Every structure is written in C-alpha cells, then in structure tokens.
C-alpha positions, -999 to +999 in steps of 0.1 A: +472+393+459+477+358+477+487+326+463+472+290+476+503+262+468+490+232+460+519+216+476+514+225+509+492+192+517+528+172+500+545+195+527+522+187+557+521+149+554+562+150+543+565+167+573+544+145+597+568+111+577+607+129+582+625+142+610+637+174+585+621+184+554+639+199+523+623+226+501+644+228+470+635+246+437+645+276+411+647+308+424+620+331+434+595+297+431+584+309+463+602+285+487+606+309+515+568+324+515+558+287+520+577+276+545+573+310+567+538+308+561+532+272+566+552+264+596+542+303+607+554+292+646+588+280+635+621+303+643+636+312+606+669+316+604+685+333+570+722+323+562+725+350+536+731+370+563+765+378+572+763+384+610+745+351+616+773+332+598+798+343+625+772+340+653+767+302+643+803+289+635+813+300+674+787+273+688+776+251+660+753+226+682+744+253+707+728+275+674+710+238+663+696+227+694+686+263+712+649+262+694+624+233+707+593+240+685+609+238+654+632+259+626+634+269+592+669+273+577+672+293+546+700+289+522+720+266+545+739+255+518+763+290+524+772+266+557+777+237+547+797+224+577+764+225+594+753+193+579+778+172+595+761+184+630+725+182+619+732+147+608+741+142+645+716+159+660+686+140+636+703+105+646+695+114+685+657+127+682+624+110+670+606+145+664+592+145+627+595+178+608+615+196+635+638+208+610+630+227+575+655+236+552+654+256+519+679+267+496+673+285+461+700+265+444+698+231+443+737+226+439+757+224+469+725+219+492+715+187+473+750+173+476+751+178+512+720+164+522+727+135+491+761+127+519+750+135+551+709+132+555+703+106+533+672+087+548+667+111+578+653+142+551+620+142+534+624+161+493+595+187+483+606+201+447+593+234+449+583+252+412+571+283+401+530+288+403+511+265+378+483+285+363+455+272+387+471+285+413+467+318+404+430+335+411+407+337+383+431+321+359+405+315+337+400+350+331+432+348+312+436+327+279+464+307+275+490+326+256+490+354+280+495+326+306+526+314+285+537+352+281+540+361+318+554+324+330+545+313+365+565+337+389+543+354+419+562+385+407+544+391+373+508+382+391+504+403+420+480+432+426+508+453+414+530+432+390+564+440+377+561+439+340+571+405+327+595+418+297+612+434+330+610+413+353+624+383+329+649+404+318+667+409+354+660+370+364+680+359+336+708+385+344+707+380+379+699+341+383+707+321+350+739+343+339+751+354+371+745+326+395+751+297+374+779+309+350+800+318+387+797+281+401+806+265+367+832+291+366+821+298+330+843+330+319+831+340+286+796+354+291+790+366+261+793+323+251+773+317+279+742+339+267+744+323+232+744+293+247+712+298+271+696+314+238+702+283+218+684+262+251+653+285+247+650+278+210+657+238+209+623+233+235+604+203+229+637+190+208+657+155+216+687+166+238+717+168+210+744+176+227+772+168+195+751+189+169+742+219+195+777+218+207+789+223+172+765+255+166+784+272+195+818+255+186+822+241+215+830+206+227+799+184+236+817+175+271+814+210+278+776+213+268+765+185+286+779+197+319+762+235+315+730+215+304+734+195+342+741+227+358+709+241+347+687+211+351+704+208+392+692+241+396+660+238+378+658+260+354+653+233+329+632+197+328+646+168+308+618+147+299+630+108+298+623+086+267+604+053+274+623+026+269+601-009+261+607-026+232+577-023+207+595-041+179+603-008+165+633+012+173+631+041+200+650+071+204+671+072+243+673+110+242+659+131+266+635+160+255+644+193+269+621+221+283+625+250+304+606+251+341+589+281+326+579+295+294+581+335+306+619+330+303+614+311+273+597+344+257+622+364+268+654+346+256+639+347+225+631+385+223+593+378+221+585+412+240+546+412+231+516+391+231+511+393+195+547+381+187+540+351+209+512+345+192+526+348+156+561+333+166+573+306+144+578+284+175+547+292+189+535+254+194+567+243+208+562+269+234+528+258+239+542+220+242+567+238+268+535+251+288+519+221+291+549+199+298+559+222+324+522+222+340+521+184+338+552+180+361+537+206+380+506+188+390+522+156+394+545+172+419+519+180+445+512+142+448+528+121+477+538+096+451+545+112+414+535+092+382+564+087+359+565+106+327+584+096+294+577+108+259+581+080+229+595+084+198+603+055+170+631+061+148+605+062+121+596+091+135+562+086+153+563+101+185+542+105+217+541+137+234+540+125+272+532+089+286+520+089+323+530+058+341+502+048+364+510+016+378+509-007+352+491+013+322+506+039+301+485+068+294+495+085+258+491+120+254+493+145+223+498+181+226+484+206+199+480+241+204+445+246+182+416+251+187+396+229+163+401+192+169+412+173+134+403+139+131+444+133+121+455+139+159+451+107+172+473+093+143+503+091+161+483+080+193+470+049+172+501+037+161+515+039+193+482+018+205+492-010+181+527-011+189+525-013+228+487-031+228+477-006+256+448-006+262+443+030+281+422+061+265+442+082+241+438+118+252+442+148+232+452+180+252+442+210+228+427+245+231+392+234+224+365+222+247+367+189+265+352+160+249+351+120+254+342+097+229+321+066+231+356+042+228+370+065+262+388+085+238+392+123+248+398+154+245+412+174+271+412+218+276+443+230+284+429+245+315+417+209+328+457+193+330+443+184+363+424+160+357+451+137+342+471+137+373+435+129+397 
C-alpha cells in the first residue's frame, strides 16, 4: 500500500528556498521513505552504517562535496563533527535544496543545526500518517483509526498487528532510546512515568502533582517531558494568554503524537476495550488535536494553535489563530449534537468579543447554522486549515 504524504508540497517549496532541508520527527514516521521517494535522483547515505563512518572520517570535505546533483544524509547527527564542514560548504554555494538531512532522533540533530546551520536550512517536521493519508480512510470508524494509530506498518497490505507493533515501538523507541539519552537507570520508574503520561492526555501539565505520584522531584519530571517533546513523542498545546478580564491558566496541555501509543500504554488491546474505556473522551480529544497538528504542519505558513481555560473552569479545547482572528473549537466524542455543547464557546465569545464562527468537532454529520456556527465531522478536519 502506497501512502501519499501531504507534506510533499511543503517539502518541495522548502527545498526551492533553502540551501539545505532538515526532515525531522518521531521514529518510523516515514522520513526516509519520503526523502528517498521525493529526491529519487539524490545519492542516499545512512550514517548508521559503520563502514560509512570510517570512509567519511578520513576526508570529510571530499565526501561532502563529491555529489554534484544532491544528497540525502540520514542520521547525520551520529557524526556531529560534519556539521561544521557542512556549514562552510553551504556558505560557499547558492544551490538550493542540494543537501537533505534526515534524523530519527531530534536531540543532537536539532542542537547541531541550531549551532551550525541556522539561517541556511529549512525545517520540515514529520509526523505519523494523518487519517486522510490512509487509502479509503472513511471505510474505517474513527475508533479504528484511534486504535491503530498513524504508523504505516499497521496500515500496509500485510500489516503488523497494532498491539504487537506498539509494544515493540514503545520498548525500542520510547523506553530504550530516550532512557539511554537521559541516562535513566531505573527502567521500572521510567515505564511508570510514560504510563502516567498516557493516562494524563488532554490535561494541563502539572509537574509537581505528577512528580509526587511517581515519588520523584518535579525538575526531573520536567526534563523527561522535555526529552519526549523534543523527540516528537508528545505535543504540548500552549495556553492562550490574552486578558479577557478573567484569570487564565498558564500551563500547557499534554498530548501524545499518536493514539496507538496511548492505547498500548493503557493496555487497551481491543477495539471494544477502547470504546468502553473511562478515558475514551480524553483519547478522542487527543486524536483530534494530533490530527490538527498534522494538518497544520502541511501548511507553508502554519497557524498558531492554543487552548484557553479560565480559573473558573471555562475551557476551549482548541483555538486556531488565523491572522488577527481566533477560531474557537470544542471537541466532543458523541455523534448526537447537544445544544449545551456551545455553552463554553459562547462564554469565550463574550469574554473575547471574538466574532469568528464557533465550531464543534464531533462524531456526527457536518452542519452549518444560520449564524455561521457549525458542526464539523471528525473526517472533515482539513477544512479548518484551509
């Protein structure tokens, strides 16, 4: 099964504007496949190859300049000394998009790009598949999409069972890779940490409270969350700070980048368990937020995404800032519209004096009211980013 990635247009334009392009994101999100397909005539090098390391180390400059057409450097962060050489080469060329850098771990890659290649390189943030990148995506229910997640391996013609895939993914990527990078020796403690994170999706990030539950200090927990964010495993949705005459929260809300990971961490092994789980609503909200993040990433100029909550408890799940306008959105997992779903949206409108239409994303059919407010089906999210 082929997956047409919607970020290709952004990748094309970025390569036309910058001398180098960095394609970064969580492991197995399809970065290498996209680069090799889109830049099919470029020479490909994978720096996880030990033999390549020895070859390059002997004469870095000759290696970096020997391919005239273009090159893809995968896992280049494994040879950080090359970034200084690459900086000098980029400073002496006007060619656009000749160098493509891809990395499955953003830690060192992002640090070295910031230090050596700032202003010379365009960024592409890669996520697992959005639902509409899956062929015949409407043949599956939203709960099937949530359970299977967005990694290509579980959607191929000969797929890996999602339960087995995510068990392996969590072990190899989240537990092993990240634990080694932050030098966490207590495996059980780190496992408890990531399970706690999964059970708190859609909640405000409360480092002190969560740290107390794990019996660790809040500084340690914050650093672990920071590593998960940089690695692309979690997404922190910032609060909107505008003063509407009400005190507001200043903590971000935490989401995982993929709901398949959540289901696995919560030991949800069947679709029936998911549909009857006490955290069903929070997991659905996580699905919608993560999909919106993906749709927004396809834009050449992404919108700013926020949530809003007053200390009185009035909360708006998602705000999309388009220029000078804010578009407030509530997320509901139900399929039958209820009038009271607009309560918080109307309160927000009265606080903010915002005149943009109010939107409910839910499991039912699309519907537009005469006052321009609307109900948007789960599988119509793309229209929010047009």
